[in-house]
Backbone as CSV, one residue per row, in Angstrom:
resi,resn,N_x,N_y,N_z,CA_x,CA_y,CA_z,C_x,C_y,C_z
1,MET,-12.302,-27.455,-14.360,-13.306,-26.546,-13.873,-12.796,-25.840,-12.626
2,PHE,-12.866,-24.526,-12.588,-12.401,-23.752,-11.443,-13.499,-23.705,-10.399
3,LEU,-13.180,-24.173,-9.196,-14.187,-24.308,-8.157,-14.327,-23.086,-7.261
4,GLY,-13.409,-22.159,-7.324,-13.500,-20.990,-6.463,-12.159,-20.344,-6.268
5,HIS,-12.190,-19.216,-5.618,-10.956,-18.494,-5.359,-10.995,-17.921,-3.955
6,SER,-9.812,-17.684,-3.423,-9.683,-17.136,-2.092,-8.288,-16.549,-1.956
7,GLY,-8.198,-15.392,-1.334,-6.903,-14.782,-1.080,-7.059,-13.574,-0.180
8,PHE,-5.968,-13.194,0.477,-5.997,-12.022,1.350,-4.597,-11.454,1.521
9,LEU,-4.526,-10.185,1.900,-3.294,-9.502,2.272,-3.651,-8.496,3.342
10,ALA,-3.003,-8.606,4.495,-3.272,-7.706,5.611,-1.958,-7.280,6.243
11,ARG,-1.934,-6.047,6.752,-0.739,-5.520,7.413,-1.190,-4.706,8.625
12,ASN,-0.228,-4.027,9.254,-0.478,-3.196,10.429,-0.896,-4.081,11.596
13,PHE,0.096,-4.768,12.149,-0.160,-5.739,13.209,-0.647,-5.068,14.490
14,LEU,-1.375,-5.840,15.259,-1.800,-5.446,16.602,-1.679,-6.672,17.499
15,PRO,-0.940,-6.567,18.615,-0.924,-7.702,19.549,-2.317,-7.926,20.119
16,ILE,-2.685,-9.176,20.313,-3.960,-9.509,20.941,-3.700,-9.573,22.444
17,ASN,-4.323,-8.687,23.190,-4.057,-8.558,24.627,-4.125,-9.892,25.344
18,GLY,-3.102,-10.132,26.161,-3.072,-11.332,26.981,-2.680,-12.593,26.251
19,THR,-2.284,-12.473,24.977,-1.879,-13.657,24.214,-0.557,-13.381,23.513
20,SER,-0.023,-14.399,22.887,1.183,-14.247,22.084,0.835,-14.188,20.598
21,ASP,-0.444,-13.965,20.303,-0.911,-13.893,18.919,-1.021,-12.440,18.468
22,ILE,-1.022,-12.252,17.159,-1.186,-10.922,16.596,-2.258,-10.962,15.520
23,THR,-2.809,-9.802,15.244,-3.781,-9.661,14.175,-3.279,-8.562,13.244
24,PHE,-3.849,-8.469,12.093,-3.456,-7.475,11.097,-4.705,-6.705,10.705
25,ALA,-4.768,-5.444,11.138,-6.009,-4.674,11.040,-6.207,-4.000,9.690
26,ASP,-5.147,-3.714,8.972,-5.227,-3.001,7.697,-5.315,-4.035,6.576
27,VAL,-6.519,-4.340,6.150,-6.740,-5.376,5.138,-6.720,-4.722,3.758
28,LEU,-5.713,-5.069,2.966,-5.561,-4.500,1.633,-6.341,-5.286,0.588
29,TYR,-6.509,-6.576,0.843,-7.248,-7.445,-0.079,-7.816,-8.590,0.734
30,ASN,-9.084,-8.904,0.528,-9.711,-9.980,1.286,-10.833,-10.582,0.449
31,ASP,-10.446,-11.348,-0.558,-11.398,-11.974,-1.462,-12.324,-12.905,-0.683
32,ARG,-13.597,-12.661,-0.747,-14.636,-13.475,-0.114,-14.636,-13.389,1.409
33,GLY,-13.796,-12.515,2.006,-13.821,-12.314,3.453,-13.320,-13.484,4.278
34,ASP,-12.424,-14.289,3.740,-11.944,-15.468,4.464,-10.970,-15.128,5.588
35,TYR,-10.378,-13.918,5.547,-9.507,-13.456,6.629,-10.309,-12.547,7.551
36,ASN,-10.231,-12.789,8.860,-10.947,-11.989,9.840,-9.962,-11.055,10.546
37,PRO,-10.003,-9.734,10.267,-9.050,-8.817,10.883,-9.243,-8.660,12.390
38,SER,-10.373,-9.019,12.916,-10.600,-8.923,14.365,-9.875,-10.019,15.135
39,THR,-9.751,-11.186,14.530,-9.118,-12.323,15.205,-7.740,-12.651,14.642
40,GLY,-7.428,-12.169,13.426,-6.170,-12.521,12.783,-6.174,-13.895,12.163
41,VAL,-7.338,-14.481,11.992,-7.454,-15.867,11.520,-7.996,-15.906,10.091
42,PHE,-7.330,-16.700,9.248,-7.854,-17.057,7.933,-8.575,-18.381,8.111
43,THR,-9.831,-18.446,7.699,-10.608,-19.679,7.772,-10.867,-20.183,6.359
44,CYS,-10.447,-21.404,6.103,-10.569,-21.997,4.776,-12.027,-22.268,4.432
45,ARG,-12.438,-21.761,3.291,-13.793,-21.961,2.784,-13.803,-22.951,1.626
46,ILE,-12.664,-23.077,0.937,-12.528,-23.959,-0.219,-11.328,-24.872,0.033
47,SER,-11.532,-26.172,0.115,-10.404,-27.070,0.354,-9.483,-27.076,-0.863
48,GLY,-8.189,-27.161,-0.579,-7.204,-27.176,-1.646,-5.828,-26.798,-1.136
49,THR,-4.928,-26.514,-2.076,-3.565,-26.125,-1.756,-3.472,-24.604,-1.724
50,TYR,-2.936,-24.084,-0.635,-2.787,-22.649,-0.418,-1.318,-22.303,-0.241
51,TRP,-0.961,-21.091,-0.629,0.348,-20.536,-0.322,0.126,-19.475,0.736
52,MET,0.794,-19.626,1.893,0.678,-18.685,2.994,2.033,-18.033,3.235
53,TYR,1.996,-16.755,3.569,3.226,-15.985,3.781,3.024,-15.030,4.949
54,ALA,4.044,-14.910,5.785,4.012,-13.925,6.869,5.402,-13.330,7.023
55,SER,5.427,-12.089,7.466,6.673,-11.379,7.695,6.517,-10.542,8.961
56,ILE,7.554,-10.520,9.797,7.546,-9.665,10.984,8.767,-8.754,10.961
57,GLY,8.540,-7.492,11.292,9.628,-6.519,11.411,9.989,-6.344,12.870
58,HIS,11.214,-5.890,13.112,11.738,-5.746,14.468,12.254,-4.331,14.666
59,ASP,11.802,-3.677,15.711,12.227,-2.321,16.043,13.662,-2.354,16.575
60,PRO,14.587,-1.582,15.983,15.983,-1.618,16.434,16.169,-1.048,17.837
61,ALA,15.187,-0.325,18.357,15.305,0.197,19.714,15.254,-0.922,20.750
62,PHE,14.718,-2.084,20.366,14.649,-3.221,21.267,15.770,-4.188,20.903
63,THR,16.561,-4.563,21.889,17.672,-5.474,21.606,17.257,-6.925,21.734
64,LYS,16.138,-7.180,22.345,15.700,-8.557,22.564,15.226,-9.194,21.256
65,TYR,15.525,-10.449,21.086,15.121,-11.235,19.917,13.611,-11.223,19.743
66,ASN,13.170,-11.719,18.609,11.751,-11.860,18.373,11.496,-13.067,17.480
67,TYR,10.340,-13.641,17.607,9.942,-14.753,16.751,8.427,-14.842,16.727
68,CYS,7.911,-15.410,15.667,6.488,-15.724,15.524,6.386,-16.979,14.668
69,ASP,5.231,-17.588,14.713,4.982,-18.805,13.945,3.745,-18.638,13.075
70,ILE,3.726,-19.358,11.971,2.488,-19.562,11.219,1.918,-20.867,11.741
71,ARG,0.667,-20.799,12.193,0.029,-21.985,12.761,-1.177,-22.386,11.918
72,VAL,-1.332,-23.682,11.737,-2.508,-24.239,11.071,-3.250,-25.062,12.111
73,ASN,-4.483,-24.674,12.386,-5.294,-25.338,13.407,-4.558,-25.435,14.745
74,GLY,-3.832,-24.366,15.076,-3.122,-24.290,16.346,-1.776,-24.972,16.370
75,ILE,-1.384,-25.633,15.293,-0.113,-26.360,15.245,0.918,-25.521,14.498
76,VAL,2.088,-25.326,15.121,3.164,-24.558,14.497,3.635,-25.284,13.248
77,THR,3.650,-24.559,12.132,4.112,-25.154,10.877,5.383,-24.492,10.366
78,ILE,5.486,-23.180,10.519,6.661,-22.433,10.059,7.004,-21.401,11.117
79,SER,8.295,-21.283,11.445,8.747,-20.295,12.425,9.589,-19.216,11.759
80,MET,9.466,-18.007,12.294,10.255,-16.860,11.838,11.015,-16.333,13.051
81,PHE,12.307,-16.050,12.910,13.136,-15.657,14.050,14.025,-14.479,13.689
82,ILE,14.066,-13.492,14.579,14.981,-12.350,14.451,15.877,-12.370,15.684
83,PRO,17.212,-12.460,15.516,18.111,-12.522,16.675,18.238,-11.168,17.372
84,ASP,18.867,-11.182,18.540,19.139,-9.935,19.267,19.872,-8.961,18.365
85,SER,19.545,-7.665,18.508,20.232,-6.647,17.696,21.539,-6.207,18.334
86,ASN,21.829,-6.649,19.555,23.074,-6.333,20.258,23.346,-4.838,20.333
87,GLY,22.309,-4.043,20.518,22.462,-2.611,20.694,22.643,-1.824,19.419
88,ASN,22.584,-2.472,18.263,22.720,-1.765,16.994,21.387,-1.114,16.662
89,ASN,21.298,0.212,16.895,20.036,0.918,16.699,19.662,1.108,15.239
90,GLU,20.495,0.654,14.325,20.165,0.758,12.908,19.824,-0.598,12.309
91,ALA,19.690,-1.593,13.154,19.492,-2.963,12.674,18.009,-3.282,12.518
92,TYR,17.373,-2.634,11.552,15.991,-3.023,11.247,16.036,-4.404,10.612
93,ASP,15.408,-5.336,11.248,15.431,-6.709,10.758,14.021,-7.159,10.425
94,THR,13.940,-8.066,9.493,12.679,-8.672,9.127,12.888,-10.168,8.993
95,ALA,11.946,-10.918,9.501,11.950,-12.370,9.316,10.664,-12.742,8.595
96,SER,10.767,-13.719,7.722,9.571,-14.133,6.991,9.530,-15.648,6.880
97,GLY,8.349,-16.138,6.602,8.159,-17.563,6.396,7.009,-17.785,5.436
98,SER,7.117,-18.834,4.643,6.048,-19.127,3.697,6.059,-20.614,3.381
99,GLY,4.943,-21.074,2.843,4.873,-22.469,2.462,3.532,-22.815,1.850
100,ALA,3.509,-23.966,1.192,2.280,-24.493,0.610,1.651,-25.445,1.615
101,PHE,0.350,-25.319,1.764,-0.381,-26.143,2.712,-1.640,-26.669,2.061
102,HIS,-1.964,-27.924,2.339,-3.286,-28.407,1.948,-4.215,-28.090,3.109
103,LEU,-5.281,-27.339,2.813,-6.257,-26.971,3.829,-7.613,-27.564,3.488
104,ASN,-8.290,-28.002,4.517,-9.657,-28.487,4.382,-10.614,-27.387,4.828
105,ILE,-11.866,-27.514,4.461,-12.872,-26.533,4.855,-12.854,-26.387,6.376
106,ASN,-12.854,-25.135,6.827,-12.834,-24.726,8.239,-11.483,-24.849,8.913
107,ASP,-10.421,-25.258,8.191,-9.081,-25.167,8.761,-8.775,-23.693,9.000
108,ARG,-7.975,-23.423,10.046,-7.685,-22.054,10.444,-6.178,-21.814,10.425
109,VAL,-5.775,-20.678,9.841,-4.365,-20.315,9.755,-4.198,-18.930,10.379
110,GLN,-3.168,-18.776,11.206,-2.911,-17.485,11.826,-1.434,-17.352,12.174
111,VAL,-1.033,-16.132,12.495,0.319,-15.850,12.962,0.239,-15.693,14.469
112,GLY,1.094,-16.401,15.181,1.045,-16.309,16.636,2.240,-16.935,17.302
113,THR,2.063,-17.280,18.564,3.124,-17.738,19.464,4.354,-16.851,19.339
114,CYS,4.112,-15.532,19.279,5.198,-14.565,19.148,5.918,-14.410,20.480
115,GLY,7.242,-14.388,20.419,8.046,-14.303,21.633,7.954,-12.960,22.319
116,ASN,7.991,-11.893,21.571,7.941,-10.544,22.121,7.079,-9.667,21.225
117,PRO,5.763,-9.891,21.209,4.927,-9.150,20.263,4.998,-7.639,20.434
118,GLN,5.331,-7.164,21.641,5.442,-5.723,21.851,6.626,-5.124,21.096
119,ASN,7.573,-5.944,20.659,8.745,-5.460,19.933,8.613,-5.565,18.421
120,ILE,7.499,-6.088,17.946,7.271,-6.147,16.507,7.053,-4.726,16.014
121,PHE,7.557,-4.443,14.844,7.558,-3.071,14.356,7.307,-3.050,12.854
122,ASP,6.872,-1.921,12.394,6.766,-1.589,10.981,5.502,-2.161,10.352
123,GLN,4.541,-1.308,10.230,3.261,-1.744,9.679,3.351,-2.197,8.232
124,TYR,4.417,-1.839,7.522,4.536,-2.228,6.121,5.377,-3.475,5.918
125,ASN,6.291,-3.778,6.837,7.092,-4.994,6.715,6.531,-6.140,7.529
126,THR,5.518,-5.888,8.325,4.877,-6.930,9.105,3.507,-7.177,8.492
127,HIS,3.374,-8.329,7.860,2.124,-8.613,7.163,1.884,-10.119,7.060
128,PHE,0.673,-10.456,6.620,0.223,-11.842,6.526,-0.628,-11.950,5.271
129,SER,-0.360,-12.971,4.474,-1.138,-13.144,3.236,-1.263,-14.617,2.891
130,GLY,-2.234,-14.891,2.040,-2.431,-16.251,1.568,-3.289,-16.251,0.327
131,VAL,-3.134,-17.287,-0.469,-3.914,-17.409,-1.699,-4.051,-18.895,-2.035
132,ILE,-5.219,-19.254,-2.558,-5.396,-20.630,-3.007,-4.678,-20.768,-4.350
133,ILE,-3.898,-21.833,-4.489,-3.198,-22.040,-5.755,-3.783,-23.222,-6.547
134,ARG,-4.496,-24.103,-5.831,-5.177,-25.195,-6.538,-6.298,-25.745,-5.658
135,PRO,-7.536,-25.460,-6.033,-8.652,-26.046,-5.270,-8.731,-27.546,-5.524
136,ASP,-9.247,-28.274,-4.552,-9.486,-29.702,-4.742,-10.544,-29.900,-5.823
137,ALA,-10.393,-30.975,-6.556,-11.367,-31.275,-7.628,-12.668,-31.782,-7.067
């Protein structure tokens, strides 16, 4: 018996002022509204196994490295890292991370603890998504 569904895809990052977290304002898909574009947080409504994915792009005009994490309930679970571009202005880089997570009702997933959120670039290569792959019985 299928107990429910949940999934989202959002892009067009925005740094959250005064924090190292980011949000994704352009929501392309948000089944049941479980992703909040104002906070950048996915809140689990159906316990089960989820696949979460995030990608960050890096502007080649900035030589400084960049990184962000996927966090579950504030705990870093997966890190994404882009090294220094060493002055190569054509080095558009993207880092991504994904994984399967068991989430309980009201667990929260977000992208954050970014090292240099002002250097994140590309509204199409920087995105966050998730989908339930197996609800709990």
